[in-house]
All heavy atoms as a GROMACS GRO file, in nm:
protein
  559
    1MET      N    1   4.380  -6.207   5.886
    1MET     CA    2   4.297  -6.207   5.766
    1MET      C    3   4.153  -6.175   5.805
    1MET      O    4   4.093  -6.242   5.888
    1MET     CB    5   4.307  -6.343   5.699
    1MET     CG    6   4.240  -6.350   5.569
    1MET     SD    7   4.293  -6.501   5.486
    1MET     CE    8   4.143  -6.549   5.412
    2ASN      N    9   4.093  -6.078   5.741
    2ASN     CA   10   3.958  -6.035   5.771
    2ASN      C   11   3.864  -6.082   5.659
    2ASN      O   12   3.870  -6.031   5.548
    2ASN     CB   13   3.952  -5.883   5.784
    2ASN     CG   14   3.818  -5.836   5.833
    2ASN    OD1   15   3.733  -5.914   5.869
    2ASN    ND2   16   3.800  -5.706   5.834
    3THR      N   17   3.781  -6.182   5.688
    3THR     CA   18   3.687  -6.232   5.587
    3THR      C   19   3.545  -6.203   5.631
    3THR      O   20   3.512  -6.211   5.748
    3THR     CB   21   3.703  -6.384   5.565
    3THR    OG1   22   3.681  -6.450   5.689
    3THR    CG2   23   3.842  -6.418   5.514
    4VAL      N   24   3.462  -6.168   5.534
    4VAL     CA   25   3.322  -6.139   5.560
    4VAL      C   26   3.240  -6.257   5.510
    4VAL      O   27   3.253  -6.298   5.395
    4VAL     CB   28   3.279  -6.010   5.487
    4VAL    CG1   29   3.132  -5.984   5.508
    4VAL    CG2   30   3.362  -5.892   5.534
    5LYS      N   31   3.155  -6.311   5.598
    5LYS     CA   32   3.068  -6.421   5.560
    5LYS      C   33   2.958  -6.368   5.467
    5LYS      O   34   2.895  -6.266   5.495
    5LYS     CB   35   3.004  -6.483   5.684
    5LYS     CG   36   2.912  -6.598   5.653
    5LYS     CD   37   2.845  -6.653   5.778
    5LYS     CE   38   2.757  -6.770   5.742
    5LYS     NZ   39   2.618  -6.742   5.752
    6SER      N   40   2.935  -6.437   5.360
    6SER     CA   41   2.829  -6.399   5.268
    6SER      C   42   2.694  -6.440   5.327
    6SER      O   43   2.676  -6.552   5.371
    6SER     CB   44   2.849  -6.470   5.134
    6SER     OG   45   2.742  -6.441   5.048
    7LEU      N   46   2.601  -6.345   5.329
    7LEU     CA   47   2.468  -6.370   5.383
    7LEU      C   48   2.363  -6.359   5.274
    7LEU      O   49   2.378  -6.282   5.179
    7LEU     CB   50   2.434  -6.267   5.492
    7LEU     CG   51   2.520  -6.267   5.617
    7LEU    CD1   52   2.483  -6.149   5.705
    7LEU    CD2   53   2.501  -6.397   5.693
    8LYS      N   54   2.255  -6.434   5.291
    8LYS     CA   55   2.137  -6.419   5.206
    8LYS      C   56   2.040  -6.331   5.285
    8LYS      O   57   1.996  -6.368   5.393
    8LYS     CB   58   2.075  -6.554   5.174
    8LYS     CG   59   1.957  -6.543   5.080
    8LYS     CD   60   1.900  -6.679   5.048
    8LYS     CE   61   1.977  -6.733   4.930
    8LYS     NZ   62   1.910  -6.852   4.873
    9ILE      N   63   2.008  -6.214   5.230
    9ILE     CA   64   1.928  -6.116   5.302
    9ILE      C   65   1.800  -6.086   5.224
    9ILE      O   66   1.803  -6.064   5.103
    9ILE     CB   67   2.006  -5.984   5.321
    9ILE    CG1   68   2.140  -6.011   5.392
    9ILE    CG2   69   1.924  -5.882   5.397
    9ILE    CD1   70   2.235  -5.893   5.390
   10LEU      N   71   1.689  -6.085   5.295
   10LEU     CA   72   1.560  -6.048   5.238
   10LEU      C   73   1.517  -5.914   5.296
   10LEU      O   74   1.506  -5.899   5.418
   10LEU     CB   75   1.453  -6.154   5.268
   10LEU     CG   76   1.311  -6.120   5.225
   10LEU    CD1   77   1.301  -6.107   5.073
   10LEU    CD2   78   1.212  -6.224   5.276
   11PHE      N   79   1.494  -5.817   5.210
   11PHE     CA   80   1.443  -5.687   5.253
   11PHE      C   81   1.292  -5.684   5.229
   11PHE      O   82   1.246  -5.705   5.117
   11PHE     CB   83   1.511  -5.574   5.175
   11PHE     CG   84   1.654  -5.553   5.214
   11PHE    CD1   85   1.755  -5.620   5.148
   11PHE    CD2   86   1.687  -5.469   5.319
   11PHE    CE1   87   1.888  -5.603   5.184
   11PHE    CE2   88   1.818  -5.450   5.357
   11PHE     CZ   89   1.920  -5.517   5.290
   12VAL      N   90   1.217  -5.659   5.336
   12VAL     CA   91   1.072  -5.648   5.328
   12VAL      C   92   1.041  -5.498   5.326
   12VAL      O   93   1.066  -5.428   5.424
   12VAL     CB   94   1.004  -5.717   5.447
   12VAL    CG1   95   0.853  -5.701   5.438
   12VAL    CG2   96   1.043  -5.864   5.452
   13VAL      N   97   0.989  -5.451   5.214
   13VAL     CA   98   0.974  -5.307   5.192
   13VAL      C   99   0.827  -5.267   5.195
   13VAL      O  100   0.745  -5.322   5.122
   13VAL     CB  101   1.038  -5.265   5.058
   13VAL    CG1  102   1.028  -5.115   5.038
   13VAL    CG2  103   1.182  -5.312   5.049
   14ASN      N  104   0.797  -5.168   5.280
   14ASN     CA  105   0.663  -5.110   5.287
   14ASN      C  106   0.668  -4.976   5.215
   14ASN      O  107   0.714  -4.876   5.271
   14ASN     CB  108   0.620  -5.092   5.432
   14ASN     CG  109   0.478  -5.044   5.445
   14ASN    OD1  110   0.413  -5.015   5.347
   14ASN    ND2  111   0.431  -5.036   5.568
   15LEU      N  112   0.621  -4.974   5.092
   15LEU     CA  113   0.630  -4.853   5.009
   15LEU      C  114   0.531  -4.745   5.050
   15LEU      O  115   0.549  -4.629   5.015
   15LEU     CB  116   0.607  -4.889   4.862
   15LEU     CG  117   0.713  -4.978   4.799
   15LEU    CD1  118   0.672  -5.016   4.658
   15LEU    CD2  119   0.848  -4.910   4.799
   16VAL      N  120   0.427  -4.780   5.124
   16VAL     CA  121   0.325  -4.680   5.158
   16VAL      C  122   0.348  -4.614   5.293
   16VAL      O  123   0.273  -4.526   5.332
   16VAL     CB  124   0.182  -4.740   5.153
   16VAL    CG1  125   0.149  -4.783   5.012
   16VAL    CG2  126   0.169  -4.855   5.250
   17SER      N  127   0.449  -4.656   5.366
   17SER     CA  128   0.474  -4.594   5.496
   17SER      C  129   0.558  -4.469   5.479
   17SER      O  130   0.620  -4.446   5.376
   17SER     CB  131   0.547  -4.692   5.588
   17SER     OG  132   0.680  -4.706   5.547
   18GLY      N  133   0.558  -4.388   5.583
   18GLY     CA  134   0.644  -4.270   5.583
   18GLY      C  135   0.584  -4.150   5.515
   18GLY      O  136   0.463  -4.137   5.501
   19SER      N  137   0.672  -4.064   5.468
   19SER     CA  138   0.630  -3.936   5.411
   19SER      C  139   0.579  -3.952   5.269
   19SER      O  140   0.582  -4.061   5.211
   19SER     CB  141   0.748  -3.839   5.412
   19SER     OG  142   0.848  -3.885   5.323
   20LYS      N  143   0.537  -3.840   5.211
   20LYS     CA  144   0.485  -3.842   5.075
   20LYS      C  145   0.595  -3.857   4.971
   20LYS      O  146   0.570  -3.899   4.860
   20LYS     CB  147   0.405  -3.715   5.048
   20LYS     CG  148   0.276  -3.710   5.125
   20LYS     CD  149   0.197  -3.586   5.092
   20LYS     CE  150   0.069  -3.584   5.174
   20LYS     NZ  151  -0.014  -3.470   5.143
   21SER      N  152   0.718  -3.820   5.008
   21SER     CA  153   0.828  -3.836   4.913
   21SER      C  154   0.866  -3.984   4.907
   21SER      O  155   0.892  -4.047   5.008
   21SER     CB  156   0.949  -3.753   4.955
   21SER     OG  157   1.001  -3.799   5.078
   22LYS      N  158   0.863  -4.038   4.789
   22LYS     CA  159   0.889  -4.181   4.772
   22LYS      C  160   1.038  -4.204   4.749
   22LYS      O  161   1.101  -4.139   4.668
   22LYS     CB  162   0.808  -4.238   4.655
   22LYS     CG  163   0.659  -4.228   4.678
   22LYS     CD  164   0.619  -4.303   4.804
   22LYS     CE  165   0.473  -4.282   4.837
   22LYS     NZ  166   0.438  -4.324   4.970
   23ILE      N  167   1.091  -4.299   4.822
   23ILE     CA  168   1.232  -4.334   4.815
   23ILE      C  169   1.244  -4.464   4.736
   23ILE      O  170   1.167  -4.558   4.757
   23ILE     CB  171   1.289  -4.351   4.957
   23ILE    CG1  172   1.278  -4.220   5.034
   23ILE    CG2  173   1.433  -4.401   4.951
   23ILE    CD1  174   1.310  -4.233   5.182
   24ASP      N  175   1.341  -4.471   4.646
   24ASP     CA  176   1.364  -4.592   4.568
   24ASP      C  177   1.455  -4.685   4.650
   24ASP      O  178   1.576  -4.690   4.630
   24ASP     CB  179   1.428  -4.557   4.434
   24ASP     CG  180   1.437  -4.676   4.341
   24ASP    OD1  181   1.409  -4.790   4.384
   24ASP    OD2  182   1.472  -4.655   4.223
   25TYR      N  183   1.392  -4.757   4.744
   25TYR     CA  184   1.468  -4.844   4.834
   25TYR      C  185   1.546  -4.951   4.757
   25TYR      O  186   1.658  -4.982   4.792
   25TYR     CB  187   1.375  -4.911   4.935
   25TYR     CG  188   1.321  -4.816   5.039
   25TYR    CD1  189   1.186  -4.781   5.040
   25TYR    CD2  190   1.404  -4.762   5.135
   25TYR    CE1  191   1.136  -4.694   5.136
   25TYR    CE2  192   1.355  -4.674   5.231
   25TYR     CZ  193   1.221  -4.641   5.231
   25TYR     OH  194   1.172  -4.555   5.325
   26ARG      N  195   1.485  -5.008   4.655
   26ARG     CA  196   1.553  -5.114   4.578
   26ARG      C  197   1.684  -5.060   4.520
   26ARG      O  198   1.788  -5.126   4.531
   26ARG     CB  199   1.464  -5.168   4.467
   26ARG     CG  200   1.532  -5.281   4.389
   26ARG     CD  201   1.456  -5.320   4.264
   26ARG     NE  202   1.326  -5.375   4.291
   26ARG     CZ  203   1.297  -5.504   4.295
   26ARG    NH1  204   1.391  -5.594   4.276
   26ARG    NH2  205   1.175  -5.545   4.317
   27ALA      N  206   1.680  -4.944   4.461
   27ALA     CA  207   1.801  -4.888   4.399
   27ALA      C  208   1.908  -4.856   4.503
   27ALA      O  209   2.026  -4.887   4.484
   27ALA     CB  210   1.766  -4.762   4.319
   28ILE      N  211   1.867  -4.796   4.613
   28ILE     CA  212   1.962  -4.758   4.718
   28ILE      C  213   2.026  -4.882   4.780
   28ILE      O  214   2.149  -4.889   4.795
   28ILE     CB  215   1.893  -4.672   4.826
   28ILE    CG1  216   1.851  -4.538   4.767
   28ILE    CG2  217   1.984  -4.652   4.946
   28ILE    CD1  218   1.757  -4.458   4.854
   29ILE      N  219   1.944  -4.979   4.815
   29ILE     CA  220   1.996  -5.100   4.880
   29ILE      C  221   2.081  -5.180   4.782
   29ILE      O  222   2.191  -5.227   4.817
   29ILE     CB  223   1.879  -5.184   4.935
   29ILE    CG1  224   1.812  -5.109   5.050
   29ILE    CG2  225   1.927  -5.323   4.979
   29ILE    CD1  226   1.678  -5.166   5.093
   30SER      N  227   2.036  -5.195   4.659
   30SER     CA  228   2.112  -5.270   4.559
   30SER      C  229   2.248  -5.205   4.535
   30SER      O  230   2.350  -5.274   4.525
   30SER     CB  231   2.034  -5.278   4.427
   30SER     OG  232   1.917  -5.353   4.444
   31SER      N  233   2.250  -5.074   4.527
   31SER     CA  234   2.375  -5.001   4.506
   31SER      C  235   2.472  -5.024   4.623
   31SER      O  236   2.590  -5.050   4.603
   31SER     CB  237   2.347  -4.853   4.490
   31SER     OG  238   2.467  -4.781   4.480
   32TYR      N  239   2.420  -5.017   4.744
   32TYR     CA  240   2.503  -5.036   4.862
   32TYR      C  241   2.565  -5.176   4.866
   32TYR      O  242   2.683  -5.193   4.896
   32TYR     CB  243   2.421  -5.014   4.989
   32TYR     CG  244   2.500  -5.036   5.116
   32TYR    CD1  245   2.580  -4.936   5.168
   32TYR    CD2  246   2.497  -5.159   5.180
   32TYR    CE1  247   2.655  -4.957   5.283
   32TYR    CE2  248   2.571  -5.182   5.295
   32TYR     CZ  249   2.650  -5.080   5.346
   32TYR     OH  250   2.724  -5.102   5.460
   33PHE      N  251   2.488  -5.278   4.832
   33PHE     CA  252   2.533  -5.415   4.842
   33PHE      C  253   2.608  -5.465   4.717
   33PHE      O  254   2.660  -5.575   4.717
   33PHE     CB  255   2.416  -5.509   4.873
   33PHE     CG  256   2.376  -5.507   5.017
   33PHE    CD1  257   2.278  -5.421   5.062
   33PHE    CD2  258   2.439  -5.590   5.108
   33PHE    CE1  259   2.242  -5.417   5.196
   33PHE    CE2  260   2.404  -5.588   5.242
   33PHE     CZ  261   2.306  -5.501   5.286
   34GLN      N  262   2.615  -5.383   4.615
   34GLN     CA  263   2.676  -5.425   4.489
   34GLN      C  264   2.821  -5.474   4.507
   34GLN      O  265   2.860  -5.574   4.446
   34GLN     CB  266   2.673  -5.309   4.388
   34GLN     CG  267   2.718  -5.347   4.250
   34GLN     CD  268   2.695  -5.234   4.152
   34GLN    OE1  269   2.661  -5.123   4.188
   34GLN    NE2  270   2.714  -5.263   4.026
   35ALA      N  271   2.898  -5.407   4.589
   35ALA     CA  272   3.039  -5.444   4.607
   35ALA      C  273   3.060  -5.542   4.723
   35ALA      O  274   3.173  -5.577   4.754
   35ALA     CB  275   3.122  -5.319   4.630
   36LEU      N  276   2.953  -5.586   4.785
   36LEU     CA  277   2.962  -5.676   4.900
   36LEU      C  278   2.928  -5.819   4.858
   36LEU      O  279   2.859  -5.840   4.757
   36LEU     CB  280   2.868  -5.628   5.011
   36LEU     CG  281   2.901  -5.490   5.068
   36LEU    CD1  282   2.793  -5.445   5.166
   36LEU    CD2  283   3.037  -5.490   5.134
   37PRO      N  284   2.973  -5.918   4.934
   37PRO     CA  285   2.952  -6.057   4.894
   37PRO      C  286   2.813  -6.113   4.924
   37PRO      O  287   2.786  -6.230   4.899
   37PRO     CB  288   3.057  -6.132   4.978
   37PRO     CG  289   3.068  -6.051   5.102
   37PRO     CD  290   3.054  -5.908   5.056
   38HIS      N  291   2.723  -6.030   4.974
   38HIS     CA  292   2.592  -6.078   5.016
   38HIS      C  293   2.495  -6.090   4.899
   38HIS      O  294   2.503  -6.016   4.802
   38HIS     CB  295   2.534  -5.983   5.122
   38HIS     CG  296   2.628  -5.958   5.235
   38HIS    ND1  297   2.674  -6.058   5.318
   38HIS    CD2  298   2.688  -5.844   5.277
   38HIS    CE1  299   2.756  -6.007   5.407
   38HIS    NE2  300   2.768  -5.877   5.384
   39SER      N  301   2.401  -6.182   4.915
   39SER     CA  302   2.294  -6.202   4.818
   39SER      C  303   2.169  -6.134   4.874
   39SER      O  304   2.131  -6.159   4.989
   39SER     CB  305   2.270  -6.352   4.800
   39SER     OG  306   2.152  -6.375   4.729
   40ILE      N  307   2.104  -6.050   4.795
   40ILE     CA  308   1.986  -5.978   4.846
   40ILE      C  309   1.864  -6.006   4.759
   40ILE      O  310   1.874  -6.027   4.639
   40ILE     CB  311   2.010  -5.826   4.858
   40ILE    CG1  312   2.041  -5.764   4.723
   40ILE    CG2  313   2.122  -5.797   4.956
   40ILE    CD1  314   2.045  -5.611   4.726
   41ASP      N  315   1.749  -6.007   4.825
   41ASP     CA  316   1.619  -6.020   4.760
   41ASP      C  317   1.525  -5.918   4.822
   41ASP      O  318   1.550  -5.868   4.933
   41ASP     CB  319   1.561  -6.160   4.780
   41ASP     CG  320   1.630  -6.264   4.695
   41ASP    OD1  321   1.617  -6.256   4.571
   41ASP    OD2  322   1.697  -6.352   4.751
   42PHE      N  323   1.416  -5.890   4.752
   42PHE     CA  324   1.318  -5.793   4.800
   42PHE      C  325   1.179  -5.854   4.801
   42PHE      O  326   1.143  -5.932   4.713
   42PHE     CB  327   1.316  -5.669   4.711
   42PHE     CG  328   1.443  -5.590   4.714
   42PHE    CD1  329   1.547  -5.619   4.627
   42PHE    CD2  330   1.460  -5.487   4.805
   42PHE    CE1  331   1.665  -5.547   4.629
   42PHE    CE2  332   1.577  -5.415   4.810
   42PHE     CZ  333   1.680  -5.445   4.721
   43PHE      N  334   1.101  -5.813   4.900
   43PHE     CA  335   0.958  -5.844   4.906
   43PHE      C  336   0.888  -5.713   4.935
   43PHE      O  337   0.916  -5.646   5.034
   43PHE     CB  338   0.927  -5.945   5.016
   43PHE     CG  339   0.780  -5.973   5.031
   43PHE    CD1  340   0.716  -6.059   4.944
   43PHE    CD2  341   0.706  -5.911   5.130
   43PHE    CE1  342   0.580  -6.084   4.956
   43PHE    CE2  343   0.571  -5.935   5.143
   43PHE     CZ  344   0.507  -6.022   5.056
   44PHE      N  345   0.798  -5.672   4.845
   44PHE     CA  346   0.726  -5.546   4.861
   44PHE      C  347   0.585  -5.572   4.912
   44PHE      O  348   0.509  -5.647   4.851
   44PHE     CB  349   0.722  -5.470   4.728
   44PHE     CG  350   0.858  -5.426   4.683
   44PHE    CD1  351   0.936  -5.506   4.602
   44PHE    CD2  352   0.910  -5.305   4.727
   44PHE    CE1  353   1.062  -5.466   4.562
   44PHE    CE2  354   1.036  -5.264   4.687
   44PHE     CZ  355   1.113  -5.345   4.605
   45LEU      N  356   0.553  -5.512   5.025
   45LEU     CA  357   0.421  -5.528   5.084
   45LEU      C  358   0.317  -5.463   4.993
   45LEU      O  359   0.339  -5.356   4.937
   45LEU     CB  360   0.416  -5.463   5.222
   45LEU     CG  361   0.512  -5.522   5.326
   45LEU    CD1  362   0.508  -5.440   5.454
   45LEU    CD2  363   0.479  -5.667   5.354
   46THR      N  364   0.202  -5.530   4.980
   46THR     CA  365   0.094  -5.478   4.896
   46THR      C  366  -0.031  -5.443   4.975
   46THR      O  367  -0.120  -5.376   4.926
   46THR     CB  368   0.054  -5.583   4.790
   46THR    OG1  369   0.000  -5.697   4.857
   46THR    CG2  370   0.172  -5.622   4.703
   47GLY      N  371  -0.036  -5.496   5.098
   47GLY     CA  372  -0.156  -5.475   5.179
   47GLY      C  373  -0.258  -5.586   5.161
   47GLY      O  374  -0.362  -5.588   5.223
   48LYS      N  375  -0.226  -5.682   5.074
   48LYS     CA  376  -0.318  -5.793   5.050
   48LYS      C  377  -0.242  -5.925   5.064
   48LYS      O  378  -0.148  -5.951   4.989
   48LYS     CB  379  -0.379  -5.783   4.909
   48LYS     CG  380  -0.478  -5.892   4.881
   48LYS     CD  381  -0.546  -5.874   4.748
   48LYS     CE  382  -0.642  -5.991   4.733
   48LYS     NZ  383  -0.723  -5.986   4.618
   49ASP      N  384  -0.283  -6.006   5.159
   49ASP     CA  385  -0.222  -6.137   5.184
   49ASP      C  386  -0.072  -6.130   5.209
   49ASP      O  387   0.002  -6.222   5.174
   49ASP     CB  388  -0.250  -6.233   5.068
   49ASP     CG  389  -0.398  -6.257   5.046
   49ASP    OD1  390  -0.472  -6.265   5.146
   49ASP    OD2  391  -0.439  -6.268   4.929
   50ASP      N  392  -0.026  -6.018   5.268
   50ASP     CA  393   0.118  -6.000   5.290
   50ASP      C  394   0.178  -6.107   5.380
   50ASP      O  395   0.288  -6.157   5.353
   50ASP     CB  396   0.147  -5.862   5.349
   50ASP     CG  397   0.131  -5.750   5.247
   50ASP    OD1  398   0.152  -5.776   5.127
   50ASP    OD2  399   0.098  -5.638   5.288
   51ILE      N  400   0.109  -6.142   5.487
   51ILE     CA  401   0.165  -6.238   5.582
   51ILE      C  402   0.188  -6.374   5.515
   51ILE      O  403   0.296  -6.432   5.525
   51ILE     CB  404   0.076  -6.253   5.706
   51ILE    CG1  405   0.078  -6.122   5.786
   51ILE    CG2  406   0.121  -6.370   5.793
   51ILE    CD1  407  -0.019  -6.118   5.901
   52GLU      N  408   0.088  -6.423   5.445
   52GLU     CA  409   0.102  -6.553   5.378
   52GLU      C  410   0.208  -6.547   5.268
   52GLU      O  411   0.289  -6.639   5.254
   52GLU     CB  412  -0.032  -6.601   5.322
   52GLU     CG  413  -0.129  -6.643   5.430
   52GLU     CD  414  -0.072  -6.748   5.524
   52GLU    OE1  415  -0.010  -6.846   5.476
   52GLU    OE2  416  -0.088  -6.732   5.646
   53SER      N  417   0.208  -6.440   5.190
   53SER     CA  418   0.306  -6.426   5.083
   53SER      C  419   0.447  -6.418   5.139
   53SER      O  420   0.541  -6.477   5.083
   53SER     CB  421   0.277  -6.301   5.000
   53SER     OG  422   0.151  -6.312   4.938
   54LEU      N  423   0.465  -6.346   5.249
   54LEU     CA  424   0.596  -6.333   5.311
   54LEU      C  425   0.643  -6.468   5.365
   54LEU      O  426   0.759  -6.507   5.348
   54LEU     CB  427   0.594  -6.228   5.421
   54LEU     CG  428   0.726  -6.201   5.492
   54LEU    CD1  429   0.835  -6.162   5.393
   54LEU    CD2  430   0.707  -6.092   5.597
   55LYS      N  431   0.553  -6.541   5.428
   55LYS     CA  432   0.589  -6.675   5.478
   55LYS      C  433   0.636  -6.764   5.363
   55LYS      O  434   0.734  -6.838   5.376
   55LYS     CB  435   0.469  -6.741   5.546
   55LYS     CG  436   0.437  -6.685   5.682
   55LYS     CD  437   0.315  -6.757   5.739
   55LYS     CE  438   0.270  -6.700   5.871
   55LYS     NZ  439   0.149  -6.768   5.921
   56GLU      N  440   0.568  -6.755   5.250
   56GLU     CA  441   0.602  -6.838   5.135
   56GLU      C  442   0.741  -6.803   5.080
   56GLU      O  443   0.820  -6.892   5.049
   56GLU     CB  444   0.497  -6.824   5.025
   56GLU     CG  445   0.366  -6.890   5.059
   56GLU     CD  446   0.257  -6.861   4.957
   56GLU    OE1  447   0.289  -6.812   4.845
   56GLU    OE2  448   0.140  -6.886   4.989
   57ILE      N  449   0.769  -6.674   5.067
   57ILE     CA  450   0.899  -6.635   5.012
   57ILE      C  451   1.012  -6.669   5.108
   57ILE      O  452   1.119  -6.712   5.066
   57ILE     CB  453   0.904  -6.486   4.970
   57ILE    CG1  454   1.025  -6.463   4.880
   57ILE    CG2  455   0.907  -6.393   5.088
   57ILE    CD1  456   1.025  -6.331   4.806
   58ILE      N  457   0.988  -6.656   5.238
   58ILE     CA  458   1.090  -6.694   5.335
   58ILE      C  459   1.117  -6.843   5.327
   58ILE      O  460   1.232  -6.888   5.329
   58ILE     CB  461   1.050  -6.651   5.478
   58ILE    CG1  462   1.059  -6.498   5.491
   58ILE    CG2  463   1.136  -6.721   5.582
   58ILE    CD1  464   1.004  -6.444   5.621
   59GLN      N  465   1.012  -6.922   5.315
   59GLN     CA  466   1.027  -7.068   5.302
   59GLN      C  467   1.101  -7.103   5.174
   59GLN      O  468   1.185  -7.194   5.173
   59GLN     CB  469   0.889  -7.134   5.304
   59GLN     CG  470   0.894  -7.284   5.301
   59GLN     CD  471   0.954  -7.343   5.427
   59GLN    OE1  472   0.952  -7.283   5.533
   59GLN    NE2  473   1.011  -7.461   5.414
   60ARG      N  474   1.074  -7.030   5.066
   60ARG     CA  475   1.133  -7.062   4.936
   60ARG      C  476   1.280  -7.023   4.928
   60ARG      O  477   1.364  -7.102   4.884
   60ARG     CB  478   1.055  -6.993   4.824
   60ARG     CG  479   1.106  -7.027   4.685
   60ARG     CD  480   1.013  -6.981   4.574
   60ARG     NE  481   0.951  -6.853   4.594
   60ARG     CZ  482   1.002  -6.736   4.553
   60ARG    NH1  483   1.120  -6.733   4.494
   60ARG    NH2  484   0.937  -6.624   4.572
   61ILE      N  485   1.315  -6.899   4.969
   61ILE     CA  486   1.453  -6.855   4.951
   61ILE      C  487   1.541  -6.876   5.074
   61ILE      O  488   1.662  -6.866   5.064
   61ILE     CB  489   1.460  -6.708   4.905
   61ILE    CG1  490   1.413  -6.613   5.014
   61ILE    CG2  491   1.381  -6.688   4.777
   61ILE    CD1  492   1.437  -6.467   4.979
   62LYS      N  493   1.481  -6.901   5.189
   62LYS     CA  494   1.554  -6.930   5.313
   62LYS      C  495   1.663  -6.826   5.345
   62LYS      O  496   1.781  -6.859   5.352
   62LYS     CB  497   1.612  -7.069   5.308
   62LYS     CG  498   1.505  -7.177   5.294
   62LYS     CD  499   1.564  -7.314   5.295
   62LYS     CE  500   1.465  -7.426   5.278
   62LYS     NZ  501   1.326  -7.405   5.272
   63PRO      N  502   1.622  -6.701   5.366
   63PRO     CA  503   1.722  -6.597   5.397
   63PRO      C  504   1.780  -6.617   5.538
   63PRO      O  505   1.715  -6.674   5.625
   63PRO     CB  506   1.640  -6.468   5.390
   63PRO     CG  507   1.502  -6.511   5.428
   63PRO     CD  508   1.486  -6.648   5.369
   64GLU      N  509   1.901  -6.570   5.554
   64GLU     CA  510   1.965  -6.574   5.686
   64GLU      C  511   1.929  -6.450   5.768
   64GLU      O  512   1.940  -6.452   5.890
   64GLU     CB  513   2.116  -6.584   5.670
   64GLU     CG  514   2.155  -6.716   5.605
   64GLU     CD  515   2.296  -6.718   5.558
   64GLU    OE1  516   2.325  -6.653   5.454
   64GLU    OE2  517   2.378  -6.781   5.624
   65ARG      N  518   1.886  -6.346   5.700
   65ARG     CA  519   1.843  -6.221   5.766
   65ARG      C  520   1.720  -6.169   5.693
   65ARG      O  521   1.713  -6.175   5.570
   65ARG     CB  522   1.950  -6.113   5.760
   65ARG     CG  523   2.083  -6.148   5.823
   65ARG     CD  524   2.075  -6.152   5.975
   65ARG     NE  525   2.204  -6.167   6.035
   65ARG     CZ  526   2.267  -6.282   6.052
   65ARG    NH1  527   2.213  -6.394   6.011
   65ARG    NH2  528   2.385  -6.287   6.113
   66VAL      N  529   1.624  -6.117   5.769
   66VAL     CA  530   1.507  -6.049   5.713
   66VAL      C  531   1.507  -5.909   5.772
   66VAL      O  532   1.510  -5.893   5.894
   66VAL     CB  533   1.375  -6.122   5.746
   66VAL    CG1  534   1.256  -6.046   5.692
   66VAL    CG2  535   1.378  -6.265   5.691
   67ILE      N  536   1.504  -5.808   5.686
   67ILE     CA  537   1.515  -5.670   5.730
   67ILE      C  538   1.394  -5.592   5.680
   67ILE      O  539   1.364  -5.593   5.561
   67ILE     CB  540   1.644  -5.605   5.679
   67ILE    CG1  541   1.765  -5.685   5.731
   67ILE    CG2  542   1.653  -5.460   5.718
   67ILE    CD1  543   1.897  -5.643   5.674
   68ALA      N  544   1.325  -5.523   5.774
   68ALA     CA  545   1.210  -5.441   5.738
   68ALA      C  546   1.256  -5.302   5.699
   68ALA      O  547   1.343  -5.243   5.763
   68ALA     CB  548   1.114  -5.432   5.857
   69VAL      N  549   1.195  -5.249   5.591
   69VAL     CA  550   1.232  -5.118   5.539
   69VAL      C  551   1.105  -5.039   5.512
   69VAL      O  552   1.010  -5.090   5.456
   69VAL     CB  553   1.311  -5.131   5.406
   69VAL    CG1  554   1.348  -4.996   5.350
   69VAL    CG2  555   1.434  -5.218   5.424
   70GLY      N  556   1.108  -4.912   5.548
   70GLY     CA  557   0.996  -4.824   5.515
   70GLY      C  558   0.906  -4.795   5.631
   70GLY      O  559   0.913  -4.843   5.737
   0.00000   0.00000   0.00000
């Protein structure tokens, strides 16, 4: 029997990095995880107080994985 453990995942998205073409990371990631048992959340970097805000959201939602995007 093959069972997948459900994970709580936080995606930290930097929208200003990379090329000029903007990618809708939320839509792509949400679509990918839609059929999977994992719970996902997003944190979008703003360039202002990101470190403190990220610490707060990690403390609040307690993700099992934090993934940087962008």
